[in-house]
DRENTI-539103 format. One line per 2 residues: number of its first residue (from 1); their letters; for each residue x negated, y, z negated of C-alpha. Coordinates in Angstrom, 1 decimal. Example, Ala and Ser with C-alpha at 12.3 -4.5 7.8 and 13.67 -1.06 7.14 Angstrom:
2
1	AS	-12.3:-4.5:-7.8 | -13.7:-1.1:-7.1
//
This chain:
456
1	MN	18.6:-11.3:12.0 | 17.5:-14.7:11.0
3	LE	16.8:-14.9:7.3 | 13.9:-17.2:8.0
5	IF	12.2:-14.4:9.9 | 12.4:-12.1:6.9
7	KK	10.9:-14.8:4.7 | 8.1:-15.4:7.2
9	YN	7.0:-11.8:7.2 | 7.6:-10.8:3.6
11	RP	3.9:-10.4:2.8 | 1.9:-7.8:0.9
13	GP	1.2:-4.7:2.9 | 0.9:-0.8:2.8
15	RY	4.0:1.3:3.1 | 2.1:3.7:5.4
17	TS	3.5:6.9:4.0 | 0.0:8.0:4.7
19	YP	-2.9:6.7:6.6 | -5.2:5.6:5.1
21	PA	-3.0:4.7:2.1 | -3.4:6.3:-1.3
23	TF	-5.5:3.3:-2.4 | -8.4:4.8:-0.4
25	FQ	-8.3:8.2:-2.2 | -11.6:8.9:-4.1
27	GG	-12.1:10.8:-7.3 | -14.2:13.9:-8.0
29	FT	-12.7:16.3:-5.5 | -13.2:19.9:-6.7
31	PA	-11.1:23.0:-6.4 | -13.7:24.6:-4.1
33	QY	-13.4:21.6:-1.7 | -9.6:22.0:-1.7
35	IE	-9.9:25.7:-0.9 | -12.2:24.7:2.0
37	QI	-9.6:22.2:3.3 | -6.8:24.8:3.0
39	GI	-8.9:27.2:5.2 | -9.4:24.5:7.8
41	SN	-5.7:23.6:7.7 | -4.8:27.1:8.9
43	YD	-6.2:26.2:12.3 | -4.7:22.7:12.5
45	KP	-1.3:21.4:13.7 | 1.5:21.6:12.7
47	QN	1.3:25.3:11.9 | 4.5:25.1:9.8
49	IS	4.2:24.8:6.1 | 5.9:22.2:3.9
51	FY	5.7:22.3:0.1 | 6.2:19.5:-2.4
53	VH	7.0:20.3:-6.1 | 6.6:17.6:-8.7
55	IP	8.6:17.7:-11.9 | 7.2:14.9:-14.1
57	FC	10.0:14.9:-16.7 | 12.9:12.6:-17.3
59	NR	15.4:12.5:-20.2 | 15.1:8.7:-20.1
61	LC	12.6:6.3:-18.5 | 14.1:3.9:-16.1
63	HF	12.3:0.6:-16.4 | 12.1:0.1:-12.6
65	CG	10.4:3.4:-12.0 | 7.0:3.6:-10.2
67	CT	6.7:7.4:-10.3 | 4.4:9.5:-12.3
69	TG	6.7:10.7:-15.0 | 7.4:10.9:-18.7
71	IS	10.1:11.6:-21.2 | 11.0:15.3:-21.4
73	QK	9.0:17.4:-23.8 | 9.6:20.3:-26.1
75	EE	10.7:23.5:-24.4 | 7.3:25.2:-24.8
77	VI	5.6:22.4:-23.0 | 8.1:22.6:-20.1
79	RA	7.6:26.3:-20.0 | 3.8:25.9:-19.9
81	YI	4.2:23.4:-17.0 | 6.4:25.8:-15.0
83	DA	4.0:28.6:-15.5 | 1.2:26.3:-14.3
85	II	3.1:25.5:-11.1 | 3.7:29.2:-10.5
87	KE	0.0:29.9:-10.9 | -0.9:27.1:-8.6
89	IK	1.5:28.4:-5.9 | 0.0:31.9:-6.1
91	TV	-3.5:30.4:-5.9 | -2.8:28.4:-2.8
93	AK	-1.0:31.4:-1.3 | -4.2:33.4:-1.3
95	YL	-5.8:31.0:1.1 | -2.9:30.2:3.5
97	DP	-2.6:32.3:6.7 | 0.3:34.7:6.0
99	NR	1.5:34.3:9.6 | 2.4:30.7:9.0
101	KV	6.0:30.0:8.0 | 7.6:27.6:5.5
103	SQ	9.9:25.1:7.2 | 10.4:22.6:4.4
105	IH	10.4:22.4:0.6 | 10.9:19.1:-1.2
107	WG	11.3:18.7:-5.0 | 10.6:15.3:-6.5
109	GG	9.6:13.7:-9.8 | 10.5:12.5:-12.3
111	TP	13.8:14.2:-12.2 | 13.8:17.9:-11.0
113	NA	17.3:18.4:-12.4 | 16.4:17.1:-15.9
115	IN	15.0:20.5:-16.7 | 16.9:23.7:-17.0
117	MS	18.2:24.9:-13.6 | 16.8:28.4:-14.3
119	YL	13.3:26.9:-13.8 | 14.1:25.7:-10.3
121	EE	15.6:29.1:-9.5 | 12.5:30.8:-10.8
123	IM	10.1:28.8:-8.7 | 12.2:29.1:-5.6
125	QV	12.0:32.9:-6.1 | 8.2:32.7:-6.3
127	FH	8.2:30.9:-2.9 | 10.4:33.5:-1.3
129	DN	8.2:36.3:-2.8 | 5.0:34.9:-1.5
131	FN	5.8:33.3:1.9 | 7.8:33.8:5.1
133	FV	10.3:31.1:6.1 | 11.6:29.8:9.4
135	EK	15.2:30.6:10.2 | 16.7:27.4:8.9
137	PE	14.2:25.7:6.5 | 15.1:22.4:4.8
139	IA	15.0:22.8:1.1 | 15.7:19.5:-0.6
141	AE	15.6:18.0:-4.1 | 15.8:14.5:-5.6
143	CH	18.5:14.6:-8.3 | 19.7:12.1:-11.0
145	PG	23.5:12.0:-10.8 | 23.6:11.3:-14.6
147	EL	22.1:14.8:-15.1 | 24.0:16.7:-12.3
149	DF	27.2:18.7:-12.7 | 29.2:20.7:-10.2
151	ED	27.9:24.0:-11.5 | 24.3:22.8:-10.9
153	ID	25.1:22.1:-7.2 | 26.5:25.7:-6.9
155	RM	23.4:27.2:-8.5 | 21.1:25.2:-6.3
157	AA	23.0:26.3:-3.2 | 22.6:30.0:-4.3
159	AG	18.9:29.4:-4.8 | 18.5:28.3:-1.2
161	FN	18.7:24.5:-1.5 | 20.6:22.8:1.4
163	RI	19.9:19.1:0.9 | 20.1:16.8:-2.1
165	SL	19.0:13.2:-2.4 | 21.1:11.5:-5.1
167	GV	19.4:8.7:-6.9 | 22.5:6.4:-7.5
169	QD	20.4:3.2:-7.4 | 23.5:1.1:-8.2
171	FD	27.2:1.9:-8.8 | 27.6:-0.7:-11.5
173	PA	27.1:0.7:-15.0 | 26.3:-2.8:-16.4
175	IL	23.3:-3.1:-14.0 | 22.2:0.5:-14.7
177	KL	22.2:-0.4:-18.4 | 19.9:-3.4:-17.8
179	VN	17.3:-1.0:-16.3 | 17.8:1.8:-18.9
181	RI	19.5:4.3:-16.4 | 22.5:6.4:-17.3
183	PS	25.4:6.4:-14.8 | 26.6:9.4:-12.8
185	KR	28.1:12.2:-14.9 | 30.8:12.8:-12.3
187	PV	32.2:10.5:-9.6 | 29.5:10.3:-6.9
189	ED	32.1:11.0:-4.2 | 33.1:14.2:-6.0
191	LV	29.4:15.3:-6.3 | 28.9:14.7:-2.5
193	AR	32.1:16.6:-1.7 | 30.8:19.6:-3.8
195	MK	27.5:19.5:-1.9 | 29.3:19.5:1.5
197	AN	31.6:22.3:0.3 | 28.4:24.3:-0.4
199	GF	27.1:23.7:3.1 | 24.5:21.0:2.2
201	NG	23.6:18.8:5.2 | 21.6:15.6:5.3
203	VN	23.1:14.6:2.0 | 21.4:11.3:1.0
205	LD	22.1:8.5:-1.5 | 19.4:6.2:-2.8
207	LI	20.1:2.5:-3.7 | 17.6:-0.1:-4.9
209	YG	17.9:-3.8:-4.3 | 16.1:-6.4:-6.3
211	LP	17.1:-5.2:-9.8 | 18.1:-7.5:-12.7
213	GQ	21.8:-8.5:-12.5 | 22.1:-7.7:-8.8
215	TR	23.5:-10.4:-6.5 | 24.3:-10.5:-2.8
217	ES	28.0:-9.9:-3.7 | 27.3:-7.0:-6.1
219	FA	25.0:-5.3:-3.6 | 27.6:-5.7:-0.8
221	EN	30.0:-3.9:-3.2 | 27.4:-1.0:-3.4
223	IR	27.4:-0.8:0.4 | 31.2:-0.7:0.5
225	KV	31.2:2.1:-2.0 | 28.6:4.1:0.0
227	IE	30.7:3.8:3.1 | 33.6:5.2:1.2
229	VS	31.6:8.1:-0.1 | 30.3:8.7:3.4
231	PD	26.9:10.5:2.8 | 25.0:11.7:5.9
233	RL	22.0:9.4:5.0 | 21.2:6.5:2.8
235	AT	18.0:4.9:1.6 | 18.0:1.2:0.5
237	FS	14.7:0.8:-1.3 | 13.2:-2.6:-2.1
239	YA	12.3:-2.7:-5.8 | 8.5:-2.8:-5.9
241	HV	7.6:-5.0:-8.8 | 4.1:-3.9:-9.8
243	PW	3.8:-4.4:-13.6 | 0.0:-4.2:-13.4
245	VK	0.5:-0.6:-12.5 | 3.7:0.2:-14.4
247	SA	3.8:-1.8:-17.7 | 7.5:-0.9:-18.4
249	QK	8.4:-3.1:-15.5 | 7.5:-6.1:-17.6
251	IL	10.8:-5.6:-19.4 | 12.7:-6.4:-16.2
253	EK	11.0:-9.8:-16.0 | 12.6:-10.7:-19.3
255	RG	16.0:-9.7:-18.0 | 15.7:-11.8:-14.9
257	LP	14.8:-10.5:-11.4 | 16.5:-11.8:-8.3
259	TP	14.5:-14.4:-6.3 | 12.8:-13.3:-3.0
261	DE	15.6:-15.1:-1.1 | 18.3:-13.3:-3.0
263	KL	16.6:-10.0:-2.4 | 16.4:-10.6:1.3
265	EM	20.1:-11.4:1.3 | 20.8:-8.0:-0.3
267	FL	18.8:-6.3:2.4 | 20.8:-8.1:5.0
269	EG	24.1:-7.0:3.3 | 22.9:-3.4:3.5
271	LN	21.8:-3.7:7.1 | 24.9:-5.4:8.4
273	GL	27.4:-3.4:6.4 | 25.9:0.0:7.2
275	TS	25.3:-0.6:10.9 | 28.8:-2.0:11.3
277	AG	30.1:1.2:9.8 | 28.3:3.3:12.4
279	YV	25.1:4.2:10.5 | 21.8:4.1:12.5
281	AI	18.9:2.2:11.0 | 16.0:4.6:10.6
283	GM	12.7:2.8:10.3 | 12.5:0.2:7.6
285	DH	14.7:1.4:4.8 | 16.7:4.5:5.8
287	YA	20.0:4.9:7.5 | 21.8:8.0:8.9
289	KA	25.0:8.9:10.7 | 24.7:8.9:14.5
291	DD	24.9:12.8:14.7 | 22.4:13.3:11.8
293	DL	19.0:15.0:12.6 | 17.1:11.8:11.8
295	SL	19.2:9.7:14.2 | 18.7:12.3:16.9
297	AL	15.0:12.5:16.3 | 14.7:8.7:16.5
299	KN	16.6:8.7:19.8 | 14.3:11.5:21.1
301	KT	11.1:9.8:19.7 | 10.3:12.8:17.5
303	LH	10.6:11.2:14.1 | 7.9:11.6:11.6
305	RN	7.1:10.3:8.1 | 5.3:11.6:5.0
307	FQ	5.3:10.8:1.3 | 8.8:12.3:1.0
309	GY	10.3:9.9:3.5 | 11.4:10.2:7.1
311	VT	11.6:13.8:8.6 | 11.8:15.4:12.0
313	RE	8.7:16.8:13.6 | 10.7:20.0:14.0
315	TT	11.1:20.6:10.3 | 7.9:19.1:8.9
317	GQ	4.7:20.9:8.4 | 1.4:20.2:6.7
319	VY	2.3:19.5:3.1 | 0.9:21.4:0.2
321	GF	1.7:19.8:-3.2 | 2.2:21.5:-6.5
323	GS	2.4:19.9:-10.0 | 0.8:16.9:-11.6
325	SS	0.1:13.9:-9.4 | 1.4:15.8:-6.3
327	IT	-0.2:14.9:-3.0 | -1.2:17.5:-0.3
329	QL	-1.0:16.0:3.2 | -3.0:18.1:5.6
331	WG	-4.0:17.3:9.2 | -7.5:16.5:8.1
333	AY	-7.3:15.5:4.4 | -5.2:14.2:1.6
335	IQ	-5.6:15.8:-1.8 | -4.0:14.6:-5.1
337	NV	-3.7:16.5:-8.3 | -4.5:15.1:-11.7
339	KT	-1.8:12.7:-12.9 | -0.8:13.7:-16.4
341	FK	1.1:17.0:-17.0 | -1.1:17.9:-20.0
343	EY	-4.3:17.6:-18.0 | -2.6:19.5:-15.1
345	IE	-1.7:22.4:-17.4 | -5.3:22.6:-18.7
347	EI	-6.9:22.5:-15.2 | -4.6:25.1:-13.8
349	SK	-5.3:27.4:-16.8 | -9.0:27.1:-16.1
351	NG	-9.2:26.9:-12.3 | -5.8:27.8:-10.8
353	LA	-6.0:24.4:-9.1 | -6.0:20.8:-10.5
355	TD	-7.5:18.6:-7.9 | -8.5:15.0:-8.7
357	KA	-8.6:12.5:-5.8 | -8.9:13.1:-2.1
359	YV	-9.6:11.5:1.3 | -11.1:13.6:4.1
361	MT	-10.2:12.1:7.5 | -12.7:10.9:10.1
363	PE	-12.0:11.4:13.8 | -11.2:7.6:14.0
365	NL	-8.8:7.9:11.1 | -6.8:10.6:13.0
367	VV	-6.4:8.3:15.9 | -5.3:5.3:13.8
369	RE	-2.8:7.5:11.9 | -1.2:8.7:15.2
371	VI	-0.9:5.1:16.4 | 0.7:3.8:13.2
373	TE	3.0:6.9:12.9 | 4.4:6.2:16.4
375	IM	4.9:2.5:15.6 | 6.5:3.2:12.2
377	CN	8.7:6.1:13.2 | 9.6:5.8:16.8
379	GR	9.1:2.1:17.6 | 7.0:2.8:20.7
381	MD	3.3:3.5:21.1 | 1.5:4.1:24.4
383	FD	-2.3:3.8:24.2 | -2.6:6.2:27.2
385	EV	-0.5:8.9:25.6 | -2.3:8.7:22.3
387	GA	-5.6:8.7:24.1 | -4.6:11.9:26.0
389	QF	-4.0:13.6:22.7 | -7.6:12.9:21.6
391	GK	-9.3:13.2:24.9 | -10.0:9.4:25.1
393	DA	-8.9:6.6:27.3 | -6.7:3.7:26.3
395	EE	-9.6:1.3:25.9 | -11.3:3.6:23.4
397	IK	-8.0:3.8:21.4 | -7.9:0.0:21.3
399	RI	-11.5:-0.1:20.1 | -10.9:2.4:17.4
401	TQ	-7.9:0.5:16.1 | -9.7:-2.8:16.6
403	FT	-6.5:-4.0:18.3 | -6.2:-7.2:20.3
405	PE	-2.9:-8.7:21.6 | -3.5:-11.8:19.5
407	KL	-2.8:-9.8:16.4 | 0.8:-9.3:17.5
409	QE	1.2:-12.7:19.1 | 3.3:-14.2:16.2
411	LI	5.6:-11.2:16.3 | 5.8:-11.3:20.1
413	DD	6.8:-15.0:19.9 | 9.5:-14.1:17.4
415	QL	10.8:-11.4:19.9 | 10.2:-8.6:17.4
417	VS	7.8:-6.6:19.6 | 6.5:-6.6:23.1
419	IE	3.6:-5.3:25.1 | 4.1:-3.8:28.6
421	GN	0.8:-2.7:30.1 | -0.6:-0.2:27.6
423	TV	2.7:0.3:25.8 | 3.8:-1.4:22.6
425	NV	7.6:-1.5:22.0 | 9.2:-2.5:18.7
427	HK	12.5:-4.3:19.3 | 15.6:-3.3:17.3
429	EG	15.1:-6.2:14.9 | 11.4:-5.5:14.7
431	FF	12.0:-2.3:12.8 | 12.8:-4.3:9.7
433	VV	9.3:-5.8:9.7 | 7.7:-2.6:11.1
435	RN	5.1:-2.5:8.3 | 3.8:-5.9:9.5
437	IA	3.6:-4.6:13.0 | 1.7:-1.5:11.9
439	MA	-0.8:-3.6:10.1 | -2.1:-5.0:13.4
441	FD	-3.5:-1.5:14.2 | -5.2:-0.9:10.9
443	PL	-8.9:-1.5:11.0 | -9.2:-0.8:7.2
445	LK	-6.7:-3.4:6.2 | -7.4:-5.7:3.3
447	TS	-4.3:-7.0:1.4 | -3.6:-8.8:-1.7
449	DA	-0.7:-9.0:-4.2 | -2.7:-6.8:-6.5
451	MY	-2.9:-4.0:-4.0 | 0.5:-3.7:-2.3
453	SK	4.1:-4.7:-2.8 | 5.7:-7.0:-0.2
455	TI	6.8:-5.5:3.1 | 10.5:-6.2:2.8
//
């Protein structure tokens, strides 16, 4: 890839983990309205259920973090939060069709393994007591390697977990110190080996590029280390500098952030190093071994994406979120809980639910979401095929998305995308600017530096 191409398209834009993006969510959504949406979701596709559990606690706040989290509290506060999650799970269970099955559970935060492992075991048991599962569900957790020991992995496996995403971020302790993150408690390669010994699959490592102290050479060393460790998957996330949202990020400005050019060079080091080692590039920021489920889904055009990252259509379901700030992703609506854990505990105590913001989809939104999902995940979108799903012709889909070929002309000229009849094809290199391509099909799009991070 030509570095100038990356510079050209490095513009503000949505990440499209949802459509419309979370910036469109509106406040004032009531528990009664959420219950209504749960009822509707029982008749929508996919029928499978996915759960998301948000643990908002960390033992130390990393200065790059954009998540809704806070420093761990006293034990009685954590206990109250866990009790609230359990109550919310049981409330939602009353309104879900008992014939539907759970295919996926994802734990995020914060740091799920920052709290006592017994809490994770307790909530997992609540899920098993209240729901039926498919034969091989995916049960995953994001874990901080600085808080993870071998016995924790063993206990997670016994509780039903079968995938861990390890937030390494950088292997250099000096760089981690600059961003206030503790290094791994055990060698990362030993943690990954313990996961595989317990039968975990889809083991993932996370790296961030664009942090203070990082250089092209240092990030290349990260990539070499990853290849040695040999995880099934890797995510290389661009550090999103949004100090107007997360004030702690202002500290990083004082410590010196890499320039945009240096950041793009890091991205290319990751791309070239990983693909040369046999990893398949998945979308814009993920990689997987060729025999991994994500790579096979990409090959078969059955890849999907939600707030938890790339998934396969086989394992994903409509997502029901538990915990403060968690987002429920249904076919016809997005619902987000209140953000602070204190308010969440209070609302659950009163109502059994803690809804705050939401967005209810219009028929046009559903069409645009399908178009953007196909572009973002599978690199191919056929107006006729999308139209057939919604009982419309190709011209109507183009009208709904307000698409004209001129919107893609610049990308076509740079050989990143092509149009053949009613089919749009993203070229291999185009996947790395796929957010820019998706923006051409978004009739709601309005961008500014104050709304979105840059696309690369």
